[in-house]
C-alpha positions in Angstrom: 27.1 32.9 27.2 25.0 29.7 27.2 26.4 26.7 29.0 27.3 23.7 26.9 25.3 20.5 27.4 27.5 17.4 27.4 26.4 13.9 28.1 27.8 10.3 27.5 25.5 7.3 27.9 25.7 3.6 27.0 22.9 1.3 25.7 22.5 -2.1 24.0 21.4 -2.5 20.4 18.5 -5.0 20.7 18.2 -5.2 16.9 21.6 -6.9 16.7 20.7 -9.6 19.3 22.2 -13.0 18.6 21.6 -16.0 21.0 20.7 -13.6 23.7 23.9 -11.5 23.3 23.7 -7.8 22.4 26.4 -5.3 21.4 27.0 -2.3 23.7 26.8 1.1 22.1 27.8 4.6 23.2 26.2 7.9 22.5 27.6 11.4 22.9 25.3 14.4 23.1 26.6 18.0 22.9 24.3 21.0 22.5 21.7 19.0 20.6 24.2 17.2 18.3 24.3 13.4 18.7 26.9 10.9 17.6 26.9 7.1 18.3 29.7 4.6 18.3 30.4 0.9 19.1 32.0 0.1 22.4 33.4 -3.1 21.0 31.8 -5.0 23.9 28.9 -7.5 24.0 26.7 -8.6 27.0 23.9 -11.0 27.7 20.7 -9.0 27.3 19.5 -10.1 30.7 22.6 -8.7 32.3 22.1 -5.1 31.1 20.7 -2.4 33.4 18.6 -0.2 31.1 18.1 2.6 33.7 21.7 2.5 35.0 23.3 2.3 31.6 25.6 -0.4 32.8 26.0 -4.1 33.6 24.0 -5.5 36.5 25.4 -7.0 39.6 28.9 -7.5 41.0 30.0 -10.6 39.1 33.3 -10.7 37.2 31.8 -10.2 33.8 29.7 -7.2 35.0 32.7 -5.7 36.8 35.0 -6.0 33.7 32.4 -4.5 31.4 31.6 -1.6 33.7 35.3 -0.9 34.1 35.7 -0.8 30.3 32.8 1.5 30.0 34.2 3.8 32.7 37.4 4.0 30.8 35.7 4.8 27.5 33.7 7.6 29.3 36.8 9.0 30.8 38.6 9.1 27.5 35.6 10.8 25.8 35.4 13.4 28.6 39.2 14.0 28.2 38.8 14.6 24.4 35.8 16.8 25.0 37.7 19.0 27.5 40.7 19.2 25.2 38.7 20.3 22.2 36.6 22.7 24.3 39.7 24.4 25.5 40.9 24.9 21.9 37.6 25.4 20.0 34.7 27.8 20.4 32.4 25.3 18.6 32.3 21.6 19.6 30.0 18.9 18.2 29.4 15.3 19.3 30.9 14.1 16.0 34.1 16.0 16.7 34.5 14.3 20.1 33.5 10.9 18.8 36.1 11.2 16.0 38.8 12.3 18.4 38.0 9.2 20.6 38.1 6.9 17.6 41.2 8.6 16.1 39.3 9.6 13.0 40.5 12.7 11.1 42.7 13.8 13.9 45.1 15.5 11.5 42.3 17.5 10.0 40.5 18.6 13.2 41.5 22.2 12.6 42.1 24.5 9.7 45.8 25.2 10.3 46.5 21.5 10.9 44.8 20.8 7.5 46.9 23.6 5.9 50.1 22.1 7.5 49.2 18.7 6.2 48.8 20.0 2.6 52.0 22.0 2.9 53.9 18.8 4.0 52.4 16.8 1.0 53.3 19.7 -1.4 56.9 19.8 -0.1 57.4 16.1 -1.0 56.7 17.0 -4.6 59.2 19.8 -4.8 61.9 19.0 -7.3 59.5 16.5 -9.1 56.5 18.3 -10.4 56.4 21.3 -8.0 58.9 24.1 -7.3 60.3 25.4 -4.0 59.1 28.9 -5.0 55.5 27.8 -5.2 55.8 25.9 -1.9 57.0 29.2 -0.3 53.9 31.0 -1.7 51.7 28.2 -0.2 53.4 28.6 3.2 52.9 32.3 3.1 49.2 31.9 2.5 49.1 29.5 5.4 50.8 32.1 7.6 48.3 34.8 6.5 45.4 32.5 7.5 47.0 31.8 10.9 47.5 35.6 11.5 43.9 36.3 10.5 42.6 33.7 13.0 44.8 35.1 15.7 43.7 38.7 15.0 40.0 38.2 14.5 39.2 35.1 16.6 41.9 35.5 19.3 42.9 31.8 18.8 45.7 29.9 17.3 43.5 27.6 15.2 39.8 26.8 14.7 37.7 23.8 13.8 37.0 23.1 10.1 33.3 22.7 11.1 33.2 26.3 12.2 34.0 27.7 8.8 31.2 29.7 7.1 31.1 31.5 3.7 31.8 34.7 5.7 35.1 33.4 6.9 36.8 33.6 3.5 35.2 37.0 2.7 36.5 38.4 6.0 39.9 36.9 5.2 40.0 38.7 1.9 39.0 42.0 3.6 41.8 41.4 6.2 44.4 41.0 3.4 43.2 44.3 1.9 42.9 46.4 5.0 45.5 45.0 7.3 48.1 43.6 4.9 47.7 46.1 2.1 47.9 43.4 -0.5 46.9 43.9 -4.1 43.9 42.2 -5.6 45.8 39.6 -7.6 47.7 38.6 -4.4 44.5 38.5 -2.4 42.9 36.2 -5.0 46.0 33.9 -4.9 45.9 33.5 -1.1 42.1 32.9 -1.0 42.6 30.2 -3.7 45.1 28.4 -1.5 42.7 28.6 1.5 39.8 27.4 -0.7 41.8 24.5 -2.0 42.7 23.2 1.5 39.1 23.3 2.6 37.9 21.7 -0.7 40.3 18.8 -0.3 39.1 18.3 3.3 35.5 18.1 2.0 36.3 15.8 -0.9 38.1 13.4 1.6 35.0 13.3 3.7 36.5 15.1 6.6 33.9 17.9 6.7 30.3 17.5 5.5 30.2 20.5 3.2 32.5 23.0 1.5 31.6 26.4 2.9 33.6 28.2 0.3 32.1 26.4 -2.7 30.2 29.5 -3.9 33.0 32.0 -3.1 34.5 33.8 -6.1 36.9 36.6 -6.4 38.3 37.9 -9.6 42.1 38.2 -9.8 41.7 41.4 -11.7 45.3 41.0 -13.0 46.7 44.1 -14.6 47.8 43.8 -18.3 51.2 42.3 -18.5 54.1 44.6 -18.9 56.6 44.4 -21.7 59.4 46.6 -23.2 59.0 48.4 -26.5 61.7 48.2 -29.1 63.0 51.7 -28.1 63.0 50.7 -24.4 65.0 47.5 -25.1 67.5 49.7 -27.0 67.7 52.0 -24.0 68.4 49.1 -21.7 71.0 47.6 -24.1 73.0 50.8 -24.5 73.0 52.0 -20.9 76.4 52.0 -19.3 76.3 50.5 -15.7 79.1 51.3 -13.3 78.0 48.3 -11.2 79.1 45.1 -13.0 76.4 43.1 -11.2 73.7 45.2 -12.6 75.3 44.9 -16.1 75.2 41.1 -15.7 71.5 41.2 -14.7 70.7 43.5 -17.6 72.6 41.2 -20.1 70.7 38.1 -18.9 67.4 40.0 -19.2 68.3 41.0 -22.8 69.3 37.4 -23.5 65.8 36.3 -22.4 64.2 39.0 -24.6 66.0 37.6 -27.6 65.4 34.0 -26.9 62.1 33.9 -25.0 63.6 31.7 -22.3 62.0 31.8 -18.8 64.4 32.4 -15.9 64.5 28.7 -14.9 65.2 27.6 -18.4 68.0 30.2 -18.7 69.3 29.1 -15.3 69.4 25.4 -16.4 70.6 26.1 -20.0 73.5 23.8 -20.7 76.1 23.6 -23.5 74.4 20.4 -24.6 71.3 22.3 -25.6 73.2 24.7 -27.9 73.5 22.9 -31.2 74.6 23.9 -34.7 72.1 23.5 -37.6 73.1 24.6 -41.1 76.1 26.5 -39.7 74.0 28.5 -37.2 73.6 28.1 -33.4 70.2 27.0 -32.0 68.9 26.3 -28.5 66.9 23.1 -28.5 65.5 21.8 -25.3 62.4 21.2 -23.2 60.7 23.8 -21.0 61.2 23.2 -17.3 57.6 24.1 -16.4 55.7 22.0 -19.0 58.4 19.6 -20.4 57.3 20.8 -23.9 60.0 20.9 -26.5 61.1 24.3 -27.8 63.7 25.6 -30.2 65.0 29.1 -30.9 67.8 30.4 -33.1 70.6 32.3 -31.4 70.9 35.7 -33.0 74.0 37.8 -32.8 73.2 39.6 -29.5 72.5 36.5 -27.4 75.6 34.9 -28.9 77.6 37.9 -27.7 76.2 37.6 -24.2 77.1 33.9 -24.1 80.6 34.7 -25.1 80.9 37.6 -22.7 80.2 35.4 -19.7 82.0 32.3 -20.8 84.2 32.6 -17.8 81.2 32.2 -15.4 80.1 28.9 -16.9 80.2 26.0 -14.4 80.2 22.5 -15.6 77.8 22.5 -18.5 75.8 25.4 -17.2 76.1 28.3 -19.6 75.7 31.1 -17.1 76.9 29.3 -14.0 74.8 29.4 -10.8 72.3 32.3 -10.7 69.6 33.0 -8.1 66.1 34.0 -9.2 65.2 36.2 -6.2 68.5 38.0 -6.2 68.3 38.7 -9.9 64.7 39.9 -9.8 65.6 42.4 -7.0 68.5 43.8 -9.0 66.5 43.9 -12.2 64.2 46.5 -10.6 67.4 48.6 -10.1 68.4 48.1 -13.7 65.0 49.2 -15.1 64.9 52.2 -12.8 68.4 53.3 -13.6 67.5 53.1 -17.3 64.6 55.6 -16.6 61.9 53.2 -17.5 58.8 53.4 -15.3 57.4 50.0 -15.6 57.0 47.0 -13.2 59.3 44.6 -15.1 60.3 41.1 -14.0 62.3 38.5 -15.8 59.1 36.9 -17.0 58.3 40.1 -18.9 61.1 39.2 -21.3 58.9 36.5 -22.7 56.1 38.9 -23.2 58.6 41.3 -24.9 59.8 38.6 -27.2 56.2 37.6 -28.2 55.2 41.1 -28.8 58.2 42.0 -30.9 58.0 38.8 -32.9 54.3 39.3 -33.8 54.9 43.0 -34.5 57.7 42.0 -36.9 55.4 39.6 -38.7 56.3 36.2 -37.3 53.3 33.9 -37.5 51.7 33.2 -34.1 52.3 29.4 -34.7 56.0 30.0 -34.9 56.0 32.2 -31.8 54.1 29.5 -29.9 56.7 27.0 -30.9 59.6 29.2 -29.7 57.8 30.0 -26.4 57.2 26.2 -25.8 53.5 26.7 -25.2 51.2 23.6 -25.1 48.3 25.7 -26.5 48.3 28.6 -29.0 45.6 30.3 -26.8 48.4 30.8 -24.2 50.5 32.5 -26.9 47.6 34.9 -27.7 47.9 36.2 -24.1 51.4 37.3 -25.0 50.3 39.0 -28.2 50.2 42.7 -27.7 48.5 44.6 -30.5 50.8 47.6 -30.6 50.3 50.9 -32.5 53.2 49.9 -34.8 51.6 46.5 -35.5 48.3 48.1 -36.4 50.0 50.7 -38.5 51.9 48.0 -40.4 48.9 45.8 -40.9 46.6 48.7 -42.0 49.2 50.1 -44.3 49.6 46.7 -46.0 45.8 46.4 -46.2 45.5 49.9 -47.6 48.1 49.3 -50.3 46.2 46.2 -51.4 42.9 48.1 -51.5 44.4 50.9 -53.4 45.7 48.5 -56.0 42.4 46.7 -56.2 40.4 49.9 -56.7 43.0 51.9 -58.6 40.8 52.1 -61.8 37.7 53.2 -59.9 36.8 56.9 -59.5 34.1 58.3 -57.2 31.1 59.8 -59.1 
């Protein structure tokens, strides 16, 4: 292993001379990298010892300047040793910045990640959710574990990062953590975002991950067919907790509410229009208005759990992670072999609504989408939908060509 070359020297900047006074500058050199800085000191040009890199003589001014320069050099050596103990790659700029207190929070990757996590946490409850914050922290911990496993360190300099780092990180998540492609993509995007922000803020000279791309390769979203919904609705559960979880899932299938919107549903949002009950509110995620008519089945569910309501909350206090875990048991007990989450209820609603002939514009309004393109993602072209559309088209063609015979 080659030995590091480290040197600190002082000189005066003759080009800035004014009335015979020149500013004293410092220069750090490490392995060929050079970084300069101002010592915040000035000296008569005639008093500077060019060869000795210090003030001449033993006068009071010379002694004070030399003492200041010795202190600066000691501080720089201290920073150099501290960074060398922690990092495998040290540059003159890193040491100078540490001495000047520039970018100290972003000296290393994990520190940068922690800084971003802290900033994200401040936004939780405003325009970010605690669930997303936990996903970000999990990505941070994966990066820390990767550095520990492959670099045998607890952290590393942002300047050490190369395009290969994120590629190796993705491979680590595949081979060592057994994560699926979509989850690997998500963790890499968190990492890429942290480094990108550091670059945009001028803390690193380039973004080593700028050209990195990985496809999320997300599987087609699951939804329940009409027969499967009927199976779930009619299944008798011995466990009352599972029955409750099933009922809320069915409620979501018939109203297209996301879990958080269902959790926050209040009696104030249930209004009567022309003698019928409607939910009129704004989506938690986008703050976009939505409205949906309460059909008989969701009305039955609201009435069934009226005793659980707390304050104005229709379903009382419900926890997302607990409900999702139990939903898997519900689907399995019903004999359905699909990976179903509460969010799949919205896909189920969109698919059924379009299959039954509801215009996509109306479906988009019910779902509370800001763009109809988003609604098209939910639209599943089922065999039943194709059969209905082609039958209708065939009937019209038969009527149009009824008087025509093939020759």
